[in-house]
C-alpha positions as CSV (number, residue, x, y, z in Angstrom):
1,X,28.8,-3.7,-9.4
2,X,26.2,-2.7,-6.9
3,X,27.1,-0.2,-4.3
4,X,27.6,-1.6,-0.8
5,X,28.1,1.5,1.4
6,X,25.5,4.3,1.1
7,X,22.4,6.0,2.6
8,X,19.0,5.4,1.2
9,X,15.8,7.2,2.2
10,X,12.1,6.3,2.1
11,X,9.0,8.0,3.5
12,X,5.6,6.8,4.7
13,X,2.4,8.7,5.5
14,X,-0.2,7.8,8.1
15,X,-3.8,6.7,7.6
16,X,-4.9,10.2,8.4
17,X,-2.8,11.8,5.6
18,X,-5.3,13.3,3.1
19,X,-4.3,11.0,0.3
20,X,-4.4,8.0,2.5
21,X,-7.8,8.8,3.8
22,X,-9.0,8.9,0.2
23,X,-7.3,5.5,-0.4
24,X,-9.1,4.1,2.6
25,X,-12.5,5.3,1.5
26,X,-12.0,4.0,-2.1
27,X,-10.9,0.6,-0.7
28,X,-13.8,0.5,1.8
29,X,-16.3,1.1,-1.1
30,X,-14.5,-1.8,-3.0
31,X,-14.8,-4.1,0.0
32,X,-18.6,-3.4,0.4
33,X,-19.2,-4.3,-3.2
34,X,-17.0,-7.4,-3.2
35,X,-18.7,-8.6,0.1
36,X,-22.0,-8.4,-1.8
37,X,-20.7,-10.0,-5.0
38,X,-17.1,-11.4,-5.3
39,X,-17.1,-10.6,-9.0
40,X,-18.2,-7.0,-8.5
41,X,-16.5,-4.4,-10.7
42,X,-15.2,-1.3,-8.9
43,X,-13.0,1.6,-10.0
44,X,-13.6,4.1,-7.2
45,X,-11.8,7.5,-6.8
46,X,-12.1,9.8,-3.8
47,X,-11.3,13.5,-3.4
48,X,-11.3,15.2,0.0
49,X,-11.0,18.8,1.1
50,X,-12.3,21.1,3.9
51,X,-15.6,19.5,5.2
52,X,-16.2,17.7,1.9
53,X,-15.6,14.3,0.4
54,X,-16.4,13.5,-3.3
55,X,-16.5,9.8,-4.4
56,X,-16.7,8.9,-8.1
57,X,-16.0,6.3,-10.6
58,X,-17.4,3.1,-12.1
59,X,-19.0,0.2,-10.2
60,X,-21.2,-2.7,-11.1
61,X,-23.2,-5.6,-9.5
62,X,-25.2,-8.2,-11.3
63,X,-28.3,-6.0,-11.6
64,X,-28.9,-2.2,-11.9
65,X,-31.2,-2.3,-8.9
66,X,-28.5,-3.8,-6.6
67,X,-26.0,-1.3,-8.0
68,X,-28.2,1.6,-7.2
69,X,-28.9,0.3,-3.7
70,X,-25.2,-0.1,-3.0
71,X,-24.4,3.4,-4.3
72,X,-26.8,4.6,-1.7
73,X,-24.6,3.1,1.0
74,X,-21.5,5.1,0.0
75,X,-22.2,8.1,2.3
76,X,-22.3,5.9,5.3
77,X,-19.1,4.1,4.3
78,X,-17.3,7.5,4.0
79,X,-18.4,8.6,7.4
80,X,-17.4,5.3,9.0
81,X,-13.9,5.6,7.5
82,X,-13.4,9.2,8.6
83,X,-14.6,8.4,12.1
84,X,-12.3,5.3,12.4
85,X,-9.3,7.3,11.3
86,X,-10.2,9.8,14.0
87,X,-11.2,13.1,12.4
88,X,-13.4,15.3,14.6
89,X,-12.1,18.7,13.7
90,X,-14.2,21.8,13.2
91,X,-13.6,21.8,9.5
92,X,-13.3,18.1,8.9
93,X,-15.6,16.0,11.1
94,X,-17.1,12.6,10.2
95,X,-20.6,13.8,11.3
96,X,-20.8,17.2,9.6
97,X,-18.8,16.8,6.4
98,X,-20.7,16.8,3.1
99,X,-20.5,13.7,0.9
100,X,-21.1,13.8,-2.8
101,X,-21.4,10.5,-4.7
102,X,-20.8,10.2,-8.5
103,X,-20.6,6.5,-9.2
104,X,-21.9,4.9,-12.4
105,X,-21.8,1.7,-14.3
106,X,-18.5,0.4,-15.8
107,X,-17.9,1.1,-19.5
108,X,-19.4,-1.7,-21.6
109,X,-16.3,-1.6,-23.8
110,X,-14.0,-2.2,-20.9
111,X,-16.3,-4.8,-19.4
112,X,-16.3,-6.8,-22.7
113,X,-12.6,-7.5,-22.4
114,X,-12.7,-8.3,-18.8
115,X,-15.8,-10.6,-19.1
116,X,-13.7,-12.9,-21.4
117,X,-11.0,-13.0,-18.7
118,X,-8.7,-10.5,-20.3
119,X,-6.8,-7.8,-18.5
120,X,-8.8,-4.7,-17.5
121,X,-6.2,-2.4,-19.0
122,X,-2.8,-2.4,-20.6
123,X,0.2,-1.7,-18.4
124,X,3.4,-2.8,-16.6
125,X,3.6,-4.0,-13.0
126,X,6.6,-4.8,-10.8
127,X,7.2,-6.9,-7.7
128,X,10.3,-6.8,-5.6
129,X,11.8,-8.6,-2.6
130,X,15.1,-8.5,-0.8
131,X,16.6,-10.5,2.1
132,X,17.7,-7.5,4.0
133,X,14.8,-7.8,6.4
134,X,12.7,-10.7,7.8
135,X,9.7,-9.4,5.8
136,X,11.8,-9.4,2.6
137,X,11.3,-5.7,2.3
138,X,13.7,-2.7,1.9
139,X,14.4,-1.5,5.5
140,X,13.8,2.2,5.0
141,X,10.1,1.9,3.9
142,X,9.4,-1.0,6.2
143,X,10.5,0.9,9.3
144,X,9.0,4.2,8.1
145,X,5.6,2.3,8.0
146,X,6.2,0.7,11.4
147,X,6.8,4.1,13.1
148,X,3.5,5.5,11.9
149,X,1.5,2.4,12.6
150,X,2.8,2.4,16.2
151,X,1.9,6.1,16.6
152,X,-1.6,5.4,15.3
153,X,-2.0,2.6,17.8
154,X,-1.1,4.8,20.8
155,X,-3.2,7.7,19.5
156,X,-6.3,5.5,19.1
157,X,-5.8,3.7,22.4
158,X,-5.7,7.0,24.3
159,X,-2.1,6.5,25.5
160,X,-1.1,9.7,23.6
161,X,-4.3,11.9,23.5
162,X,-2.6,14.9,22.0
163,X,-1.6,13.2,18.8
164,X,-3.8,13.6,15.8
165,X,-4.4,11.5,12.6
166,X,-2.2,13.3,10.0
167,X,1.5,12.3,10.0
168,X,4.5,11.6,7.9
169,X,7.7,9.7,8.6
170,X,11.0,9.6,6.7
171,X,14.1,7.4,7.4
172,X,17.5,7.7,5.9
173,X,19.1,4.3,6.5
174,X,22.9,3.6,6.4
175,X,24.0,0.5,4.5
176,X,27.4,-1.2,4.9
177,X,28.3,-4.2,2.9
178,X,24.9,-3.9,1.2
179,X,23.0,-4.4,4.5
180,X,21.1,-1.9,6.7
181,X,23.1,-1.1,9.8
182,X,21.7,2.2,11.2
183,X,19.7,5.4,10.8
184,X,21.4,8.5,9.5
185,X,18.4,10.7,10.0
186,X,14.8,10.6,11.2
187,X,12.1,13.0,10.0
188,X,8.7,12.8,11.8
189,X,5.9,15.3,11.3
190,X,2.7,14.7,13.2
191,X,-0.5,16.7,13.7
192,X,-1.1,17.5,17.4
193,X,-3.8,19.0,19.5
194,X,-2.5,22.3,20.9
195,X,-0.7,25.3,19.3
196,X,1.3,25.6,22.6
197,X,3.0,22.3,21.9
198,X,6.5,22.8,20.6
199,X,8.7,20.6,18.4
200,X,10.5,19.5,21.5
201,X,7.3,18.6,23.2
202,X,6.3,16.4,20.2
203,X,9.7,14.8,20.1
204,X,9.3,13.9,23.7
205,X,6.1,12.1,22.9
206,X,7.2,10.2,19.8
207,X,10.8,9.4,20.4
208,X,10.2,6.4,22.8
209,X,7.9,4.8,20.2
210,X,10.4,5.4,17.4
211,X,13.2,3.8,19.5
212,X,10.8,0.9,20.3
213,X,10.2,0.2,16.6
214,X,13.7,0.5,15.2
215,X,16.3,-2.3,15.6
216,X,18.6,-2.1,18.6
217,X,21.6,0.1,17.9
218,X,20.3,1.7,14.8
219,X,19.8,5.1,16.5
220,X,23.1,6.6,17.7
221,X,24.4,10.0,18.8
222,X,25.1,10.7,15.2
223,X,21.5,10.2,14.1
224,X,20.0,13.5,12.9
225,X,16.4,14.2,14.3
226,X,13.8,16.5,12.7
227,X,10.5,16.3,14.6
228,X,7.8,18.7,13.4
229,X,10.6,20.9,11.9
230,X,8.2,23.7,11.0
231,X,6.8,23.9,14.5
232,X,3.0,24.0,14.9
233,X,1.0,21.3,13.0
234,X,-2.5,21.6,14.4
235,X,-4.4,22.1,11.1
236,X,-4.1,18.7,9.4
237,X,-5.9,16.3,7.2
238,X,-8.1,17.4,4.3
239,X,-8.7,20.7,6.0
240,X,-5.0,21.5,5.7
241,X,-4.3,19.9,2.3
242,X,-6.6,18.2,-0.3
243,X,-6.4,14.5,-0.7
244,X,-6.9,12.2,-3.7
245,X,-6.9,8.4,-4.2
246,X,-3.7,7.0,-5.7
247,X,-1.2,9.7,-5.0
248,X,1.1,7.7,-2.7
249,X,2.1,4.8,-5.0
250,X,5.7,4.7,-3.9
251,X,4.7,4.8,-0.2
252,X,2.3,1.8,-1.1
253,X,5.1,-0.3,-2.6
254,X,8.9,-0.2,-1.9
255,X,9.7,3.3,-1.0
256,X,11.7,3.9,-4.2
257,X,14.0,1.0,-3.7
258,X,12.5,-0.8,-6.7
259,X,10.7,0.1,-10.0
260,X,7.0,0.9,-10.0
261,X,4.8,0.4,-13.0
262,X,2.9,3.6,-12.4
263,X,-0.6,2.3,-11.6
264,X,-2.2,3.0,-8.3
265,X,-3.9,0.2,-6.3
266,X,-6.7,1.5,-4.1
267,X,-10.3,1.5,-5.2
268,X,-9.6,-1.1,-8.0
269,X,-11.2,-4.5,-8.0
270,X,-8.8,-7.4,-8.7
271,X,-9.7,-7.6,-12.4
272,X,-7.5,-4.5,-12.7
273,X,-4.0,-5.8,-13.3
274,X,-2.6,-2.6,-11.9
275,X,-3.4,-4.1,-8.5
276,X,-3.7,-7.9,-8.9
277,X,-0.6,-8.4,-11.1
278,X,1.5,-6.2,-8.9
279,X,0.5,-8.4,-6.0
280,X,1.3,-11.5,-8.1
281,X,4.7,-10.1,-9.0
282,X,5.5,-9.3,-5.3
283,X,4.4,-12.9,-4.4
284,X,6.7,-14.4,-7.0
285,X,9.6,-12.2,-6.2
286,X,9.3,-12.9,-2.5
287,X,9.1,-16.6,-3.0
288,X,12.2,-16.5,-5.3
289,X,14.2,-14.8,-2.5
290,X,12.7,-17.0,0.3
291,X,13.6,-20.1,-1.7
292,X,17.2,-19.0,-1.8
293,X,17.3,-18.4,-5.5
294,X,18.4,-14.8,-5.1
295,X,19.1,-12.2,-2.5
296,X,17.2,-9.6,-4.4
297,X,14.6,-10.0,-7.1
298,X,12.5,-7.7,-9.2
299,X,9.8,-9.1,-11.5
300,X,8.1,-7.2,-14.3
301,X,4.9,-8.4,-16.0
302,X,3.0,-6.6,-18.8
303,X,-0.5,-6.9,-20.2
304,X,-2.8,-5.7,-23.0
305,X,-6.4,-4.8,-22.4
306,X,-8.7,-7.7,-23.1
307,X,-5.8,-10.2,-23.4
308,X,-5.4,-12.8,-20.8
309,X,-1.8,-13.9,-20.9
310,X,0.9,-11.5,-19.9
311,X,2.9,-10.2,-22.9
312,X,6.2,-10.5,-21.1
313,X,7.8,-11.6,-17.9
314,X,11.2,-10.0,-16.9
315,X,13.4,-10.9,-13.9
316,X,16.3,-9.0,-12.5
317,X,18.3,-10.5,-9.5
318,X,20.9,-7.7,-9.5
319,X,23.7,-10.2,-9.8
320,X,22.6,-12.1,-6.6
321,X,20.9,-15.1,-8.3
322,X,22.0,-18.7,-7.9
323,X,20.3,-19.6,-11.2
324,X,20.0,-17.7,-14.5
325,X,17.4,-15.0,-14.7
326,X,16.0,-16.5,-17.9
327,X,15.3,-19.7,-16.0
328,X,13.5,-17.8,-13.3
329,X,11.4,-16.1,-15.9
330,X,10.4,-19.5,-17.3
331,X,9.7,-21.1,-13.9
332,X,7.5,-18.3,-12.4
333,X,5.1,-18.7,-15.3
334,X,5.0,-22.5,-14.6
335,X,4.3,-22.3,-10.9
336,X,1.6,-19.6,-11.2
337,X,-1.1,-18.9,-13.8
338,X,-0.5,-15.2,-14.6
339,X,-3.7,-14.6,-16.4
340,X,-6.0,-12.1,-14.5
341,X,-8.3,-14.9,-13.5
342,X,-5.5,-17.2,-12.6
343,X,-4.0,-14.5,-10.3
344,X,-7.4,-13.9,-8.6
345,X,-8.0,-17.6,-8.0
346,X,-4.4,-18.4,-6.8
347,X,-4.3,-15.5,-4.3
348,X,-8.1,-15.6,-3.6
349,X,-8.5,-11.9,-4.3
350,X,-12.2,-11.8,-4.7
351,X,-12.8,-11.0,-1.0
352,X,-13.3,-7.9,1.0
353,X,-9.7,-7.6,2.2
354,X,-8.6,-4.3,0.8
355,X,-9.4,-1.5,3.3
356,X,-6.5,-2.8,5.5
357,X,-4.1,-2.4,2.6
358,X,-4.8,1.4,2.3
359,X,-2.2,2.5,4.9
360,X,1.2,1.3,6.1
361,X,2.1,-0.5,2.8
362,X,0.6,-3.2,0.6
363,X,3.7,-5.3,1.1
364,X,5.8,-6.6,4.0
365,X,2.7,-7.4,6.0
366,X,1.8,-10.8,7.6
367,X,-0.7,-13.0,5.7
368,X,-4.0,-13.1,7.6
369,X,-6.4,-15.9,8.5
370,X,-9.2,-14.5,6.3
371,X,-6.9,-14.2,3.3
372,X,-5.7,-10.7,3.7
373,X,-2.2,-10.1,2.3
374,X,-2.3,-13.6,0.7
375,X,0.4,-12.4,-1.7
376,X,2.8,-12.3,1.3
377,X,2.9,-16.1,1.7
378,X,6.1,-18.0,1.0
379,X,4.5,-21.3,0.0
380,X,6.0,-21.7,-3.5
381,X,9.4,-23.0,-2.5
382,X,8.8,-26.6,-3.3
383,X,7.1,-25.8,-6.6
384,X,10.0,-23.5,-7.6
385,X,12.6,-26.1,-6.8
386,X,10.6,-28.8,-8.7
387,X,10.2,-26.6,-11.8
388,X,14.0,-26.2,-12.1
């Protein structure tokens, strides 16, 4: 039997965290290539450290000439990302940092399998949904993201001019009867402008925004606060700690509340099932829960490189399902074509919609008019009911 009374913790990191900055650059490169050619191939990795960004990986457009021309645009993309995030530090500044680009054509052996609509690699992917929040997300990761997103908004607007881009949040949420009811502890570390600012000074800045974001009554006198617990946090971003694409995969998904297949998302075009199949699995799990077929649902899919059809589909409703899990496994494969091309076409993934996913979570976001976060739609209810 599942536990009903417990405390569960998840963390988020801001867009200025070194790893997230790298995710942003990798996804911005991806967006630039897909905007030029929807079927572009991109597997882009970024490394950042003091005054230096290194971009490498495999890319491909329809001609070598176009590919070379677009590789030449990467330095400008890097600088634009760093500027938008807000880094203008002495040792990490969008104008003065050095950019090294090492991009080359995709392996012909990998391309051969993808060209015939097979998966770009082997692997397992998971999607998850729960009815504990309106967004069908676990509460700890959802609100950890919301806190940092709000702080980024007031930093960029100028409302809080002493906040800086690098930040982390962590929430320990109390559950009673299986539902989130309050916050046991809050951890918030944010980079700031002046060494004279104390932890108490920073708490005075951030606490109103944290209270604004969290549900009414979740913060009580018993809530334990840790704001900048080590004190001064002026040196931040890649100058303080190196960053790398793909190191925050649990932050990107469900905060540890559900399984993760292991593959990172950022910098990968949607032929890579690490990304597209994880989006499809979330889409299906969310629709299962939204349709009232379960209160919680995890879906696993698996693929082999060069093979189009998934090797397996597995569903776990944690004892909350109103129909047998084996029936859900059968039905989700009916309502959606789970081949890599079928996923791309159903969710319309061959569009430049990825930079916005690189911080504050790939899931639990509102679907956007241009197709961003299309995997968050709940439009399969009728099809699911009909398939049963």
